[in-house]
Backbone as ProteinMPNN parsed JSONL, in Angstrom:
{"seq_chain_A": "MNRDRLHLWQDRLARNDSQYENWYARMDERERLYQGSRYIFPLVNKYRPSNAKTPHVRNICSELIEAQVDSNIPSPKVTAVHEKDEPLAKIIEDMLRNEMDRLPFAEINDLMERIVPIQGGGAYLVEWDNTARTHTTIGELNVVPIHPRQMVPQDGVYSGIEDMDYIILKMRRPGNTYTGGTGRTFPSRARLSRISRAATAPRLRTW", "coords_chain_A": {"N_chain_A": [[69.004, 196.647, 5.064], [66.534, 195.038, 3.878], [63.5, 195.319, 1.646], [60.948, 194.11, 2.621], [61.605, 193.125, 5.705], [61.89, 196.339, 6.398], [59.402, 196.78, 6.372], [57.653, 194.846, 7.868], [59.074, 196.032, 10.154], [57.959, 198.609, 10.46], [55.498, 197.592, 10.531], [55.071, 196.601, 12.736], [56.29, 198.611, 14.716], [53.803, 201.147, 14.179], [51.687, 199.371, 14.856], [52.267, 199.028, 17.426], [52.717, 201.263, 18.885], [50.044, 202.842, 18.516], [48.493, 200.976, 20.442], [49.797, 202.268, 22.838], [48.965, 204.037, 22.315], [47.545, 205.961, 24.601], [48.931, 206.115, 27.275], [50.421, 208.165, 25.72], [49.423, 209.886, 25.696], [48.747, 210.854, 28.417], [51.369, 211.348, 29.202], [51.951, 214.095, 28.211], [50.055, 214.909, 29.471], [50.738, 215.187, 31.695], [53.021, 216.757, 31.625], [52.235, 218.966, 30.728], [50.96, 220.144, 32.952], [53.238, 220.548, 34.621], [54.352, 222.848, 33.235], [52.736, 224.66, 33.984], [49.339, 224.524, 33.821], [46.65, 225.596, 32.328], [43.868, 225.457, 32.818], [40.518, 224.594, 34.092], [39.291, 221.618, 36.158], [35.683, 220.217, 36.087], [35.34, 219.401, 39.174], [33.757, 219.473, 41.285], [31.605, 221.324, 40.256], [29.094, 220.673, 38.304], [28.283, 222.087, 35.485], [29.803, 223.782, 35.122], [31.924, 225.354, 32.775], [33.902, 222.547, 30.91], [36.213, 223.48, 29.848], [37.124, 225.993, 30.978], [39.205, 228.23, 31.946], [41.559, 229.541, 34.537], [42.604, 232.86, 35.261], [44.618, 232.857, 36.848], [47.549, 231.054, 38.051], [49.347, 228.779, 40.731], [52.013, 227.164, 40.286], [52.161, 224.634, 41.622], [53.198, 221.859, 40.827], [55.44, 222.352, 39.14], [56.906, 223.85, 41.276], [57.328, 221.754, 43.241], [58.652, 219.59, 41.821], [61.271, 220.853, 41.132], [62.211, 220.975, 43.719], [63.085, 218.82, 44.191], [65.411, 218.504, 42.393], [68.904, 217.74, 41.83], [71.826, 218.489, 41.394], [74.354, 217.506, 41.687], [76.582, 215.134, 40.489], [77.768, 211.756, 40.649], [80.994, 210.949, 41.862], [82.912, 208.568, 40.454], [84.815, 205.671, 41.841], [86.654, 203.328, 42.223], [88.093, 200.404, 43.8], [90.833, 198.898, 44.402], [91.169, 195.238, 43.917], [93.095, 193.764, 44.82], [96.269, 194.832, 46.823], [98.701, 195.563, 44.553], [97.349, 196.127, 42.445], [96.778, 198.777, 42.52], [97.524, 201.076, 41.363], [96.293, 200.654, 39.15], [93.926, 200.873, 39.038], [93.424, 203.62, 39.877], [93.868, 204.589, 37.467], [91.882, 203.314, 35.965], [89.998, 205.086, 37.186], [90.607, 207.541, 36.882], [90.453, 208.044, 33.898], [87.433, 207.371, 33.669], [86.261, 209.477, 34.636], [87.662, 211.548, 32.693], [85.789, 210.56, 30.724], [83.356, 211.664, 31.833], [83.652, 214.125, 31.766], [83.82, 215.171, 29.196], [81.302, 213.7, 27.567], [78.468, 215.26, 27.633], [77.16, 215.62, 30.661], [75.966, 216.841, 32.727], [74.283, 218.707, 31.392], [72.554, 216.107, 30.755], [71.567, 215.168, 33.238], [70.815, 216.867, 34.542], [68.694, 217.342, 32.778], [67.485, 214.666, 33.108], [66.657, 214.776, 36.047], [64.657, 216.036, 35.763], [62.616, 215.044, 33.901], [62.451, 212.275, 35.329], [60.833, 212.873, 37.816], [58.776, 213.573, 36.771], [57.337, 212.114, 34.745], [57.66, 209.749, 35.829], [59.522, 207.972, 34.752], [62.844, 207.392, 33.081], [65.286, 207.01, 30.591], [68.468, 205.888, 29.329], [69.843, 205.778, 26.62], [73.409, 204.082, 25.593], [75.693, 204.11, 23.56], [78.603, 203.368, 20.776], [80.246, 205.413, 19.081], [81.258, 204.703, 16.33], [82.468, 206.849, 14.252], [83.61, 208.658, 15.44], [86.867, 210.249, 15.404], [90.235, 209.998, 16.108], [94.063, 210.89, 16.203], [94.688, 208.796, 16.938], [92.734, 207.397, 18.034], [89.84, 205.245, 17.368], [86.272, 205.855, 17.262], [84.274, 206.415, 19.715], [82.925, 206.721, 23.355], [78.799, 207.465, 23.534], [76.035, 208.774, 25.036], [73.131, 209.299, 25.511], [69.997, 210.793, 26.504], [66.844, 209.101, 27.077], [63.513, 210.03, 26.293], [60.048, 208.725, 27.955], [58.133, 208.754, 26.37], [59.718, 208.917, 23.699], [60.761, 205.961, 23.682], [58.794, 203.081, 22.526], [57.478, 200.181, 23.262], [56.481, 196.429, 23.555], [53.697, 195.297, 22.9], [51.187, 193.68, 24.374], [52.992, 192.607, 26.561], [54.106, 192.923, 29.922], [54.976, 191.911, 31.764], [57.534, 193.124, 32.098], [60.611, 194.612, 31.161], [62.671, 192.901, 30.239], [60.91, 190.619, 29.481], [60.359, 191.501, 26.894], [60.165, 191.032, 23.584], [61.428, 192.755, 22.0], [62.236, 196.302, 21.969], [61.304, 199.369, 20.505], [62.898, 202.432, 19.772], [62.219, 205.687, 19.048], [63.672, 207.837, 17.29], [65.955, 210.886, 16.711], [66.598, 212.105, 12.892], [69.909, 210.95, 11.674], [70.985, 213.953, 10.545], [69.626, 215.289, 12.653], [70.515, 214.265, 15.244], [71.308, 213.566, 18.275], [74.717, 214.228, 19.193], [77.958, 213.501, 18.93], [80.876, 215.338, 20.505], [80.858, 219.241, 20.28], [78.774, 219.563, 18.905], [76.898, 218.795, 20.534], [73.593, 219.056, 21.456], [70.718, 220.368, 24.027], [67.524, 219.59, 25.185], [66.623, 222.938, 27.338], [65.27, 223.698, 30.474], [62.87, 225.265, 29.803], [61.683, 224.237, 27.837], [61.133, 221.866, 28.2], [59.733, 220.151, 27.563], [58.987, 219.977, 25.037], [60.731, 217.434, 23.732], [59.141, 215.421, 23.93], [59.187, 215.654, 21.58], [60.735, 214.403, 19.875], [60.324, 212.479, 18.157], [59.349, 212.674, 15.6], [60.655, 212.846, 12.919], [61.136, 209.523, 13.057], [63.666, 206.866, 13.215], [63.982, 203.757, 12.82], [64.782, 201.625, 15.87], [65.862, 198.41, 17.266], [65.219, 196.377, 20.023]], "CA_chain_A": [[67.737, 196.617, 5.496], [65.761, 194.46, 2.767], [62.049, 195.809, 1.179], [60.178, 193.202, 3.392], [62.111, 193.392, 6.767], [61.328, 197.666, 6.725], [57.309, 197.017, 6.039], [57.765, 194.256, 9.329], [59.141, 197.078, 11.444], [56.87, 199.685, 9.93], [54.161, 197.629, 10.768], [55.066, 196.269, 14.341], [55.565, 200.282, 15.219], [52.546, 201.524, 13.466], [50.84, 198.613, 15.657], [52.411, 199.251, 19.036], [52.505, 202.649, 18.873], [48.802, 203.078, 18.492], [48.071, 201.025, 21.654], [50.213, 203.158, 23.639], [48.174, 206.301, 22.656], [46.493, 206.365, 26.335], [50.124, 206.592, 27.665], [51.344, 209.09, 25.705], [48.613, 211.359, 26.517], [48.862, 211.279, 30.027], [52.456, 212.085, 29.238], [51.517, 214.991, 27.471], [48.855, 215.909, 30.915], [51.919, 215.508, 33.058], [54.07, 218.089, 31.071], [51.32, 220.504, 31.158], [50.826, 220.583, 34.738], [54.569, 220.674, 35.1], [54.259, 223.867, 32.445], [51.2, 225.411, 34.149], [48.447, 224.244, 33.165], [45.706, 227.236, 33.108], [42.782, 224.702, 32.737], [39.743, 224.366, 35.674], [38.507, 220.315, 35.621], [34.442, 220.723, 37.191], [35.35, 218.388, 39.898], [32.563, 219.614, 41.72], [29.748, 222.031, 39.923], [29.073, 220.112, 37.331], [27.457, 222.467, 34.905], [30.902, 224.336, 35.028], [33.052, 224.455, 31.344], [35.182, 221.981, 30.774], [37.342, 224.452, 29.404], [37.13, 226.557, 31.637], [40.624, 228.533, 32.242], [41.6, 231.148, 35.315], [43.465, 233.643, 35.65], [45.952, 232.447, 38.31], [48.723, 229.524, 38.064], [50.26, 228.547, 41.198], [52.35, 226.427, 39.48], [52.812, 224.036, 42.301], [53.83, 220.608, 40.496], [57.108, 222.699, 38.644], [57.89, 223.493, 42.754], [57.736, 220.853, 43.789], [59.77, 219.131, 41.245], [62.321, 221.268, 40.889], [62.909, 221.256, 44.92], [63.989, 218.144, 43.728], [66.17, 218.284, 41.254], [69.747, 217.142, 42.339], [72.75, 218.224, 40.361], [75.36, 216.694, 42.038], [76.775, 213.794, 40.011], [78.757, 210.898, 41.481], [82.352, 210.789, 41.059], [83.821, 207.553, 39.944], [85.161, 205.285, 42.986], [87.274, 201.942, 41.44], [88.365, 199.929, 44.85], [91.465, 197.358, 43.847], [90.821, 193.759, 45.248], [94.725, 193.236, 45.589], [97.374, 195.934, 46.925], [99.228, 195.863, 43.689], [96.949, 197.054, 41.765], [95.98, 200.284, 43.132], [97.727, 202.137, 40.338], [95.766, 200.265, 37.935], [92.437, 201.45, 39.783], [93.588, 205.065, 39.559], [93.521, 204.533, 36.144], [90.004, 203.206, 35.53], [89.222, 206.803, 37.844], [90.31, 208.663, 35.789], [89.557, 207.401, 32.67], [85.894, 207.685, 33.665], [86.47, 211.08, 35.239], [87.665, 211.734, 31.528], [84.338, 210.475, 29.752], [81.983, 212.522, 32.258], [83.939, 215.913, 31.451], [83.814, 214.679, 27.593], [80.353, 214.174, 27.724], [77.75, 216.556, 28.527], [76.466, 215.017, 31.672], [75.554, 218.092, 33.528], [73.177, 218.78, 30.494], [71.845, 215.356, 30.749], [71.69, 215.11, 34.986], [69.969, 217.757, 34.36], [67.288, 216.932, 32.0], [66.621, 213.649, 33.835], [66.741, 214.987, 37.001], [63.386, 216.311, 35.923], [61.822, 214.355, 33.28], [61.713, 211.087, 35.719], [59.49, 213.043, 38.687], [56.998, 214.211, 35.912], [56.78, 210.727, 34.114], [57.736, 208.303, 36.515], [61.011, 207.071, 34.604], [63.442, 207.655, 31.591], [66.343, 205.987, 30.135], [69.622, 206.33, 28.925], [70.867, 205.174, 25.391], [74.827, 204.159, 25.683], [76.135, 203.379, 22.224], [79.718, 203.181, 20.483], [80.29, 206.046, 18.248], [82.307, 204.821, 15.391], [82.402, 207.74, 13.27], [84.554, 209.847, 16.2], [88.152, 209.662, 15.029], [91.375, 210.941, 16.68], [95.047, 210.251, 15.829], [95.38, 207.23, 17.686], [91.609, 206.073, 18.345], [88.764, 204.926, 16.022], [84.989, 205.409, 18.302], [83.933, 207.05, 21.398], [81.414, 206.299, 24.02], [77.869, 208.191, 23.249], [75.241, 208.601, 25.568], [71.827, 209.995, 25.037], [68.782, 210.564, 27.342], [65.659, 208.768, 26.46], [62.097, 210.124, 27.336], [59.338, 207.754, 27.648], [57.851, 208.932, 24.928], [60.583, 207.943, 22.534], [60.097, 204.27, 23.653], [57.431, 201.638, 22.234], [57.28, 198.481, 23.963], [55.919, 195.578, 22.706], [52.257, 195.296, 23.192], [50.935, 192.528, 25.304], [54.24, 191.815, 27.563], [53.224, 193.54, 30.675], [55.675, 191.67, 33.323], [59.059, 193.768, 32.436], [61.703, 194.67, 29.715], [63.413, 191.63, 29.8], [60.494, 189.429, 28.57], [60.167, 191.196, 25.701], [61.236, 190.084, 22.192], [62.007, 194.02, 21.309], [61.747, 197.889, 22.081], [61.077, 200.263, 19.707], [63.234, 203.915, 19.756], [61.831, 207.083, 18.01], [65.195, 208.653, 17.625], [65.843, 212.039, 15.143], [66.985, 211.372, 11.996], [71.248, 211.859, 11.901], [71.342, 215.444, 10.839], [69.272, 216.612, 13.665], [70.358, 213.098, 16.638], [72.697, 213.759, 19.422], [76.322, 213.607, 18.041], [79.349, 213.579, 19.895], [81.628, 216.859, 20.375], [80.648, 220.489, 20.825], [77.865, 219.824, 18.7], [75.527, 218.112, 20.826], [72.685, 220.111, 22.129], [69.922, 219.248, 25.087], [66.863, 220.536, 25.603], [66.597, 223.708, 28.394], [64.272, 223.513, 30.865], [61.576, 225.763, 29.115], [61.453, 223.515, 26.281], [61.11, 220.348, 28.415], [57.984, 219.486, 26.971], [59.341, 219.324, 23.945], [61.534, 216.422, 23.754], [58.308, 214.425, 23.277], [57.77, 215.36, 19.993], [61.757, 213.965, 19.252], [60.137, 211.415, 17.025], [58.834, 213.798, 14.295], [61.403, 211.844, 12.208], [61.724, 208.544, 13.734], [64.177, 205.782, 12.426], [63.472, 202.621, 13.809], [65.852, 201.283, 16.737], [65.164, 197.239, 18.235], [66.714, 195.214, 20.803]], "C_chain_A": [[66.85, 196.053, 4.31], [64.372, 195.332, 3.21], [61.215, 195.083, 2.877], [60.46, 193.453, 5.183], [61.505, 195.155, 7.176], [60.024, 197.677, 7.019], [56.97, 195.994, 7.092], [57.931, 195.526, 10.062], [58.524, 198.067, 11.352], [55.073, 199.578, 10.652], [53.755, 197.211, 12.286], [54.956, 198.392, 15.265], [54.697, 200.961, 15.147], [51.39, 200.35, 15.355], [50.976, 198.809, 17.393], [52.354, 200.398, 19.288], [50.621, 202.929, 19.356], [47.953, 202.463, 19.945], [48.61, 201.344, 22.888], [49.697, 204.811, 23.463], [47.809, 206.786, 24.009], [47.718, 206.991, 26.867], [50.714, 207.607, 27.297], [50.636, 210.392, 25.801], [48.638, 211.909, 27.523], [50.327, 211.567, 29.823], [52.612, 213.459, 28.541], [50.456, 216.038, 28.536], [49.86, 216.268, 31.798], [52.822, 216.584, 32.63], [53.248, 219.504, 31.001], [51.482, 221.125, 32.049], [52.167, 220.997, 34.896], [54.708, 222.316, 34.428], [53.498, 225.245, 33.066], [50.36, 225.313, 33.084], [47.152, 225.087, 33.516], [43.983, 226.764, 32.822], [41.564, 224.339, 33.712], [38.913, 222.683, 35.222], [36.976, 220.55, 36.692], [35.087, 218.864, 37.783], [33.806, 218.099, 40.693], [31.029, 220.419, 41.711], [29.996, 221.269, 38.444], [28.455, 220.718, 35.674], [28.903, 223.632, 34.736], [31.646, 223.987, 34.009], [33.875, 223.797, 31.795], [36.449, 222.721, 30.267], [37.664, 225.434, 29.716], [38.979, 227.207, 32.181], [40.735, 229.476, 33.564], [42.979, 231.507, 35.012], [45.5, 233.601, 35.849], [46.613, 231.812, 38.638], [49.843, 229.765, 39.274], [51.067, 227.686, 40.977], [53.487, 224.875, 40.928], [53.928, 222.123, 42.017], [55.13, 221.365, 40.117], [57.781, 222.895, 40.363], [58.382, 222.726, 43.431], [59.014, 219.336, 43.313], [61.471, 219.692, 41.118], [62.969, 221.971, 42.718], [63.744, 219.885, 44.928], [65.13, 217.953, 43.559], [67.508, 218.788, 42.386], [71.035, 217.516, 41.264], [73.526, 217.992, 40.662], [75.535, 215.522, 40.873], [78.099, 213.176, 41.431], [80.08, 210.818, 40.415], [82.705, 209.328, 41.281], [84.598, 207.077, 41.299], [85.71, 203.688, 42.869], [88.375, 201.839, 43.122], [89.414, 198.437, 44.133], [91.589, 196.314, 44.767], [92.045, 193.807, 46.112], [95.227, 194.693, 45.276], [98.174, 196.701, 45.604], [98.372, 196.706, 42.723], [96.092, 197.938, 41.185], [95.992, 201.324, 42.112], [96.912, 201.986, 39.305], [94.125, 200.353, 38.144], [92.438, 202.653, 39.927], [93.71, 205.422, 38.177], [92.815, 204.753, 35.508], [89.492, 204.667, 36.378], [89.096, 207.217, 37.039], [90.163, 208.516, 33.914], [88.021, 207.731, 32.248], [85.535, 209.102, 33.931], [86.465, 211.914, 33.495], [86.276, 211.743, 30.787], [83.66, 211.2, 30.273], [82.975, 214.077, 31.829], [84.012, 215.606, 29.627], [82.571, 214.602, 27.885], [79.144, 215.201, 28.304], [76.888, 216.286, 29.517], [75.802, 215.453, 32.51], [74.184, 218.188, 32.472], [71.929, 217.582, 31.184], [71.387, 215.001, 32.336], [70.413, 215.827, 34.593], [68.062, 218.069, 33.871], [66.813, 215.771, 32.611], [66.416, 213.421, 35.22], [64.729, 215.32, 36.519], [61.713, 215.879, 35.023], [61.417, 212.789, 34.149], [60.821, 211.539, 37.037], [58.427, 213.33, 37.731], [56.68, 213.146, 35.623], [56.868, 209.427, 34.362], [58.868, 207.347, 36.355], [62.039, 207.898, 33.337], [64.355, 206.466, 31.548], [67.643, 206.718, 29.725], [69.975, 205.072, 27.843], [72.753, 205.004, 25.628], [74.886, 203.715, 24.483], [77.701, 203.736, 21.64], [79.593, 203.958, 19.24], [81.837, 205.236, 17.413], [82.583, 205.652, 14.117], [83.449, 208.814, 13.834], [86.258, 208.882, 15.782], [89.303, 210.38, 16.036], [92.604, 210.198, 15.677], [94.849, 208.76, 16.009], [93.92, 206.613, 18.074], [90.613, 206.213, 17.495], [87.589, 204.47, 17.395], [85.089, 206.252, 19.37], [82.899, 206.79, 21.857], [80.116, 207.079, 23.508], [77.148, 207.934, 24.456], [74.241, 209.996, 25.537], [70.572, 209.607, 25.974], [67.896, 210.195, 26.649], [64.948, 209.105, 27.164], [61.458, 209.313, 26.952], [58.791, 207.748, 26.357], [58.085, 208.427, 23.673], [60.286, 206.14, 22.261], [58.971, 203.436, 23.434], [57.786, 200.615, 22.596], [56.439, 197.653, 23.55], [55.21, 195.353, 23.191], [51.956, 194.015, 23.444], [51.771, 191.425, 26.486], [54.154, 193.427, 28.472], [54.404, 193.15, 32.192], [57.03, 191.998, 33.739], [59.577, 193.694, 31.261], [62.112, 193.57, 29.087], [62.813, 190.696, 29.365], [59.898, 190.022, 27.128], [60.751, 191.02, 24.681], [61.672, 191.302, 21.909], [61.202, 195.278, 21.764], [62.054, 198.387, 21.07], [61.834, 201.778, 19.515], [62.927, 204.595, 18.967], [62.828, 208.233, 18.515], [65.217, 209.532, 16.022], [66.756, 211.192, 13.932], [68.71, 211.739, 12.217], [71.614, 212.77, 12.033], [70.757, 216.33, 12.253], [69.646, 215.407, 15.044], [71.639, 214.094, 17.326], [74.341, 212.93, 18.694], [77.062, 214.214, 18.944], [80.111, 215.258, 19.75], [80.681, 217.835, 20.5], [79.333, 220.599, 19.935], [76.375, 219.451, 19.307], [74.799, 219.128, 21.757], [71.49, 219.358, 22.919], [68.63, 219.85, 24.897], [66.829, 221.285, 26.963], [65.047, 223.598, 29.083], [62.669, 224.162, 30.706], [61.172, 225.075, 28.28], [61.536, 222.503, 27.115], [60.119, 219.688, 27.62], [58.3, 218.951, 25.748], [60.302, 218.164, 22.998], [60.577, 215.369, 23.611], [58.271, 214.529, 22.238], [59.362, 214.974, 19.392], [61.207, 212.836, 18.118], [59.366, 212.021, 15.898], [59.526, 212.978, 12.667], [61.726, 211.096, 12.519], [62.894, 207.789, 12.717], [64.297, 204.757, 13.713], [65.017, 202.256, 14.552], [65.402, 199.454, 17.361], [65.973, 196.254, 19.068], [65.812, 193.86, 21.021]], "O_chain_A": [[66.374, 197.002, 3.687], [64.072, 195.822, 4.299], [61.068, 195.674, 3.947], [59.555, 193.931, 5.867], [60.755, 195.278, 8.145], [59.516, 198.465, 7.817], [55.791, 196.138, 7.412], [56.944, 196.061, 10.568], [58.462, 198.656, 12.431], [54.163, 200.332, 10.997], [52.685, 197.356, 12.878], [54.132, 199.03, 15.921], [54.555, 201.657, 16.152], [50.779, 200.698, 16.365], [50.12, 198.754, 18.277], [51.678, 200.573, 20.302], [50.223, 203.169, 20.496], [47.06, 203.101, 20.502], [48.138, 200.895, 23.932], [49.838, 205.928, 23.962], [47.822, 207.967, 24.356], [47.753, 208.216, 26.978], [51.487, 208.18, 28.065], [51.058, 211.541, 25.934], [48.58, 213.121, 27.732], [50.565, 212.413, 30.685], [53.791, 213.782, 28.388], [50.178, 217.236, 28.491], [49.938, 217.285, 32.487], [53.341, 217.282, 33.501], [53.582, 220.676, 31.172], [51.946, 222.256, 32.196], [52.213, 222.091, 35.458], [55.232, 223.099, 35.221], [53.627, 226.427, 32.747], [50.437, 225.735, 31.931], [46.694, 225.248, 34.647], [43.068, 227.571, 32.658], [41.96, 223.334, 34.302], [38.16, 222.545, 34.258], [37.082, 220.965, 37.846], [35.208, 217.776, 37.221], [33.06, 217.12, 40.733], [30.01, 220.378, 42.401], [30.976, 221.375, 37.707], [28.211, 219.904, 34.784], [28.627, 224.462, 33.87], [32.109, 222.851, 33.9], [34.571, 224.058, 32.776], [37.597, 222.308, 30.427], [38.466, 226.057, 29.02], [39.774, 226.453, 32.744], [39.815, 230.293, 33.611], [43.998, 230.898, 34.686], [46.614, 233.938, 35.446], [46.556, 231.701, 39.862], [50.832, 230.492, 39.18], [50.852, 226.921, 41.917], [54.643, 224.469, 41.039], [54.815, 221.548, 42.649], [56.076, 221.02, 40.825], [58.808, 222.327, 40.734], [59.429, 222.737, 44.078], [59.741, 218.57, 43.944], [62.515, 219.043, 41.042], [63.734, 222.907, 42.953], [64.825, 219.772, 45.506], [65.891, 217.36, 44.323], [67.461, 219.624, 43.288], [71.175, 216.76, 40.302], [74.243, 218.205, 39.685], [74.501, 215.048, 40.401], [78.77, 213.629, 42.358], [80.268, 210.717, 39.203], [82.766, 208.96, 42.454], [85.066, 208.006, 41.958], [85.072, 202.85, 43.507], [89.121, 202.725, 43.538], [89.004, 197.403, 43.605], [91.951, 196.335, 45.943], [92.197, 193.859, 47.332], [95.0, 195.456, 44.336], [98.315, 197.918, 45.491], [98.706, 197.815, 42.305], [95.298, 198.052, 40.251], [95.118, 202.157, 41.867], [96.699, 202.919, 38.531], [93.295, 199.881, 37.368], [91.308, 203.078, 40.168], [93.639, 206.599, 37.824], [92.654, 205.675, 34.708], [88.466, 205.208, 35.967], [88.095, 207.429, 36.355], [89.618, 209.218, 33.062], [87.519, 208.121, 31.194], [84.588, 209.709, 33.432], [85.561, 212.658, 33.115], [85.751, 212.761, 30.337], [82.973, 211.796, 29.443], [82.303, 215.093, 31.651], [84.623, 216.539, 29.106], [82.301, 215.526, 28.651], [79.154, 215.761, 29.4], [75.741, 216.696, 29.342], [75.021, 214.746, 33.148], [73.114, 217.715, 32.853], [70.899, 217.844, 31.805], [70.447, 214.212, 32.236], [69.284, 215.377, 34.396], [67.009, 218.571, 34.265], [65.586, 215.75, 32.712], [66.098, 212.331, 35.696], [63.786, 214.745, 37.063], [60.522, 216.125, 35.216], [60.403, 212.161, 33.843], [60.045, 210.67, 37.434], [57.238, 213.284, 38.045], [55.609, 212.815, 36.133], [56.513, 208.414, 33.759], [59.235, 206.427, 37.086], [61.73, 208.991, 32.861], [64.307, 205.39, 32.144], [67.807, 207.936, 29.792], [70.26, 203.897, 28.074], [73.318, 206.075, 25.851], [74.082, 202.823, 24.211], [78.099, 204.699, 22.295], [78.963, 203.455, 18.31], [83.009, 205.226, 17.788], [82.896, 205.113, 13.055], [84.037, 209.633, 13.128], [86.634, 207.71, 15.818], [88.977, 211.378, 16.678], [92.425, 209.362, 14.792], [94.889, 207.832, 15.201], [93.87, 205.429, 18.408], [90.474, 207.263, 16.867], [87.66, 203.519, 18.174], [86.154, 206.712, 19.783], [81.9, 206.594, 21.165], [80.609, 207.65, 22.535], [77.488, 206.92, 25.065], [74.494, 211.2, 25.538], [70.191, 208.455, 26.182], [67.813, 210.711, 25.534], [65.049, 208.917, 28.376], [61.715, 208.821, 25.853], [58.955, 206.919, 25.462], [57.371, 207.845, 22.856], [59.885, 205.431, 21.338], [58.234, 203.17, 24.383], [58.702, 200.113, 21.945], [55.429, 198.171, 23.072], [55.532, 195.019, 24.332], [52.465, 193.157, 22.723], [51.541, 190.325, 26.989], [54.141, 194.571, 28.019], [54.586, 193.805, 33.218], [57.654, 191.688, 34.754], [59.197, 192.921, 30.382], [62.03, 193.248, 27.902], [63.452, 189.784, 28.84], [59.191, 189.364, 26.365], [61.964, 190.823, 24.739], [62.736, 191.111, 21.32], [59.983, 195.368, 21.911], [63.085, 197.995, 20.523], [61.036, 202.482, 18.897], [63.316, 204.265, 17.846], [62.876, 209.04, 19.444], [64.836, 209.233, 14.89], [67.352, 210.117, 13.997], [68.942, 212.746, 12.886], [72.341, 213.099, 12.971], [71.121, 217.397, 12.747], [68.958, 215.676, 16.029], [72.461, 214.931, 16.952], [74.768, 211.913, 18.147], [76.839, 215.236, 19.593], [79.785, 216.116, 18.929], [79.565, 217.439, 20.838], [78.694, 221.639, 20.097], [75.239, 219.655, 18.876], [75.328, 219.843, 22.608], [71.196, 218.18, 22.717], [68.743, 220.903, 24.269], [66.98, 220.53, 27.924], [63.982, 223.462, 28.483], [61.635, 223.763, 31.242], [60.043, 225.348, 27.873], [62.443, 221.838, 26.614], [60.083, 218.533, 27.196], [58.033, 217.812, 25.364], [60.451, 218.18, 21.776], [61.031, 214.313, 23.171], [57.539, 213.798, 21.57], [59.382, 215.252, 18.192], [61.984, 212.484, 17.232], [58.602, 211.202, 15.388], [58.907, 212.683, 11.645], [62.95, 211.193, 12.595], [62.979, 208.136, 11.539], [64.551, 204.86, 14.912], [66.11, 202.497, 14.039], [64.359, 199.475, 18.014], [66.991, 195.598, 18.845], [66.326, 192.846, 21.495]]}, "name": "protein", "num_of_chains": 1, "seq": "MNRDRLHLWQDRLARNDSQYENWYARMDERERLYQGSRYIFPLVNKYRPSNAKTPHVRNICSELIEAQVDSNIPSPKVTAVHEKDEPLAKIIEDMLRNEMDRLPFAEINDLMERIVPIQGGGAYLVEWDNTARTHTTIGELNVVPIHPRQMVPQDGVYSGIEDMDYIILKMRRPGNTYTGGTGRTFPSRARLSRISRAATAPRLRTW"}
């Protein structure tokens, strides 16, 4: 990437990022509610301090979300159009199951089952990792959960993602990114809010 192109996308990132600051603040507030906020909002008594806190918290938000978490992942099913192709359909099913076992879909699903109710949506980044090698193959599939705070949409386009010229993803640097194999790590439930900080060292991705 030449310097002019780099500056172009840096300017686009800064401009679009600033336009979504209010949305980022809302996302942070939703995660604070999930974690259990102690702040009292002065809705009735206008003289009550706006920074007042309560010593007792019944985290209704967390309870409602945790009650909806479903750890079940549907098993793939391939139906052959022709009877003679049923063995091929079985091969495809087995391949899909192997990929589900290889990738940390249990952790990904556990994470997204909480991100989506908290933020109202989420995304998956599906890539081909060409650095993964075996004796007989080159590359493998890689799936990464994307928090809405990591996505920077094109400002001014509100009709849908399909109408945008580009979307910028804030990803961790290669040294800290989600990699293939056993080195892949995902935030635990107690550290869910930290995923929004995945952009501390961003690298640009555009579509």
